[in-house]
C-alpha positions as CSV (number, residue, x, y, z in Angstrom):
1,M,-72.5,-162.2,193.2
2,G,-71.7,-161.7,196.8
3,K,-69.4,-163.7,199.0
4,I,-71.0,-166.8,200.6
5,I,-69.6,-168.1,203.9
6,L,-70.9,-171.1,205.8
7,V,-70.1,-171.5,209.6
8,T,-71.0,-174.9,211.0
9,G,-70.4,-176.8,214.2
10,P,-72.0,-178.4,217.2
11,A,-74.2,-176.7,219.8
12,R,-72.6,-174.0,222.0
13,S,-69.4,-174.3,219.9
14,G,-69.1,-170.5,219.2
15,K,-70.5,-170.7,215.6
16,S,-72.6,-167.6,216.0
17,E,-69.8,-165.6,217.6
18,W,-67.4,-166.5,214.8
19,A,-70.0,-165.6,212.2
20,E,-70.7,-162.3,214.0
21,S,-66.9,-161.5,214.0
22,L,-66.8,-162.2,210.3
23,A,-69.8,-159.9,209.7
24,M,-68.1,-157.1,211.6
25,Q,-64.9,-157.6,209.5
26,S,-66.9,-157.2,206.3
27,G,-67.0,-153.5,206.8
28,K,-70.5,-153.5,205.4
29,P,-73.8,-152.7,207.1
30,V,-75.0,-156.0,208.7
31,V,-78.5,-157.3,208.5
32,Y,-79.0,-160.1,211.1
33,V,-81.6,-162.6,209.8
34,A,-82.9,-164.3,212.9
35,T,-84.8,-167.6,212.1
36,A,-85.8,-168.2,215.7
37,T,-89.1,-166.9,217.2
38,D,-89.2,-166.0,220.8
39,N,-91.5,-167.9,223.2
40,P,-91.8,-166.1,226.5
41,D,-93.2,-169.3,228.1
42,D,-89.9,-171.1,227.4
43,Q,-87.4,-169.2,229.6
44,E,-84.4,-171.2,228.5
45,W,-85.1,-170.4,224.8
46,H,-85.9,-166.8,225.7
47,Q,-82.5,-166.5,227.5
48,R,-80.6,-167.9,224.4
49,I,-82.3,-165.3,222.2
50,L,-81.4,-162.5,224.6
51,E,-77.7,-163.6,224.7
52,H,-77.6,-163.4,220.9
53,Q,-79.3,-160.0,220.9
54,Q,-77.0,-158.5,223.6
55,R,-73.9,-159.6,221.6
56,R,-75.0,-157.8,218.5
57,P,-73.8,-154.2,217.8
58,Q,-76.6,-151.6,218.0
59,D,-76.2,-150.5,214.4
60,W,-77.1,-154.0,213.0
61,V,-80.6,-154.3,211.5
62,T,-82.4,-157.4,212.8
63,L,-85.1,-159.2,210.7
64,S,-87.2,-161.9,212.2
65,V,-87.5,-164.5,209.3
66,P,-88.8,-167.9,210.6
67,V,-89.9,-169.1,207.2
68,E,-89.5,-166.7,204.2
69,L,-85.7,-166.9,203.9
70,S,-85.4,-166.9,200.1
71,A,-87.5,-163.8,199.7
72,T,-85.5,-162.0,202.4
73,L,-82.2,-162.8,200.8
74,A,-83.5,-161.8,197.3
75,D,-84.4,-158.4,198.7
76,A,-81.0,-157.7,200.1
77,K,-79.0,-154.7,199.0
78,P,-75.7,-155.6,197.3
79,S,-73.9,-153.3,199.8
80,T,-74.9,-155.3,202.8
81,C,-73.7,-158.3,204.7
82,L,-76.5,-160.7,205.7
83,L,-75.9,-163.0,208.7
84,V,-78.5,-165.9,208.8
85,D,-78.6,-167.5,212.2
86,S,-79.5,-170.4,212.0
87,L,-80.3,-172.8,209.3
88,G,-81.2,-175.5,211.9
89,T,-83.9,-173.4,213.3
90,W,-85.2,-172.5,209.9
91,V,-85.3,-176.2,209.0
92,A,-87.2,-176.9,212.2
93,N,-89.7,-174.2,211.4
94,L,-90.5,-176.0,208.1
95,L,-90.3,-179.6,209.3
96,E,-94.0,-180.2,208.7
97,E,-93.6,-179.6,205.0
98,D,-93.9,-182.8,202.9
99,E,-90.8,-184.0,201.1
100,Y,-91.9,-182.6,197.7
101,S,-92.6,-179.1,199.1
102,W,-89.3,-179.2,201.1
103,E,-87.3,-180.0,198.0
104,N,-88.8,-177.1,196.2
105,I,-88.1,-174.7,199.2
106,V,-84.5,-175.8,199.2
107,A,-84.1,-175.5,195.5
108,E,-85.5,-172.0,195.6
109,L,-83.2,-171.1,198.5
110,L,-80.1,-172.4,196.7
111,E,-81.0,-170.6,193.5
112,T,-81.5,-167.4,195.4
113,V,-78.2,-167.7,197.3
114,D,-76.5,-168.2,194.0
115,L,-77.9,-164.9,192.6
116,V,-77.7,-162.5,195.5
117,A,-75.2,-159.8,195.2
118,A,-74.9,-159.1,199.0
119,D,-72.4,-161.0,201.1
120,M,-74.0,-163.8,203.1
121,L,-73.0,-165.7,206.2
122,F,-74.9,-168.8,207.2
123,V,-74.7,-170.4,210.6
124,A,-75.7,-174.1,210.7
125,E,-75.7,-176.8,213.3
126,E,-74.0,-180.1,212.8
127,V,-76.5,-182.7,214.0
128,G,-75.5,-185.9,212.2
129,W,-72.5,-186.9,214.3
130,G,-74.5,-188.7,217.0
131,V,-77.1,-191.5,217.3
132,I,-79.7,-191.8,214.6
133,P,-82.9,-190.5,216.1
134,A,-85.4,-193.2,217.0
135,Y,-88.4,-191.2,215.7
136,P,-89.3,-190.2,212.1
137,L,-89.4,-186.4,212.7
138,G,-86.0,-186.4,214.3
139,R,-84.5,-188.3,211.4
140,A,-86.2,-186.0,208.9
141,F,-84.7,-183.0,210.7
142,R,-81.2,-184.5,210.8
143,D,-81.3,-185.6,207.2
144,R,-82.8,-182.3,205.8
145,L,-80.4,-180.1,207.7
146,G,-77.4,-182.3,206.8
147,S,-78.3,-182.3,203.1
148,L,-78.9,-178.5,203.1
149,V,-75.5,-177.9,204.8
150,R,-73.8,-180.1,202.2
151,Q,-75.5,-178.3,199.2
152,L,-74.8,-174.8,200.7
153,G,-71.2,-175.8,201.3
154,V,-70.8,-176.5,197.6
155,L,-71.9,-172.9,196.8
156,S,-69.9,-171.3,199.6
157,N,-66.6,-169.5,199.0
158,T,-65.5,-170.5,202.5
159,V,-66.7,-173.1,204.9
160,Y,-65.7,-173.0,208.6
161,L,-66.1,-175.6,211.3
162,V,-66.2,-174.3,214.8
163,T,-65.5,-177.0,217.5
164,G,-63.5,-177.6,220.6
165,G,-62.7,-173.9,221.0
166,H,-61.1,-173.7,217.6
167,V,-62.1,-172.5,214.1
168,L,-61.1,-174.6,211.1
169,N,-61.2,-173.3,207.6
170,L,-62.4,-176.4,205.8
171,S,-62.0,-174.7,202.4
172,R,-58.3,-174.6,203.0
173,L,-57.8,-177.9,204.8
174,G,-60.2,-180.1,202.9
175,Y,-61.4,-181.1,199.5
176,P,-64.9,-180.6,198.1
177,L,-66.8,-183.8,197.4
178,P,-67.7,-184.4,193.8
179,N,-71.3,-183.5,192.9
180,R,-73.8,-186.2,193.7
181,G,-74.2,-188.4,190.7
182,D,-71.0,-187.2,189.2
183,S,-69.4,-190.3,187.5
184,G,-66.2,-188.5,186.9
185,T,-63.1,-189.1,189.0
186,F,-61.3,-186.7,191.1
187,S,-57.9,-186.9,192.7
188,I,-56.4,-185.4,195.8
189,D,-53.2,-183.6,195.3
190,S,-50.8,-184.8,198.0
191,N,-48.7,-181.6,198.0
């Protein structure tokens, strides 16, 4: 099984740049899995995509994967490092799926992540720190992304939070939550 790293944080925090630097440090060929699709009619979005493209080294392979993330990860060569940027965009691309379909998509993704031999870096936005959206689609997005980040964090070898111009290694500083529904107790070692 490959190494799984989750990089999360707010908008414009430097998450992608941190994930890119980790991918470069891997020493492996990098496959950049872009979940966004370009829309030339939206100049601001187009500019964001261009900024990401211009930062990437020329030798990185880029795959456009707005929906079929599990299949793309499953096809990865063990000798590569995959950088998935971003889970928030991927969730948005699938937002019209009903709850049952969404749960199956997430289950398939998490199973795949657990089996892939390649190293994987995931970039995810933190969207649940603000006001609860006043409309159902906004709440569904926030809840789905938050739940996915939590579940992926459990599988990850390392979880980073990028905010305020700093990178925090949450795996070193924090404690994992017990699994949902786990009736067992856990203690925090104060040392």
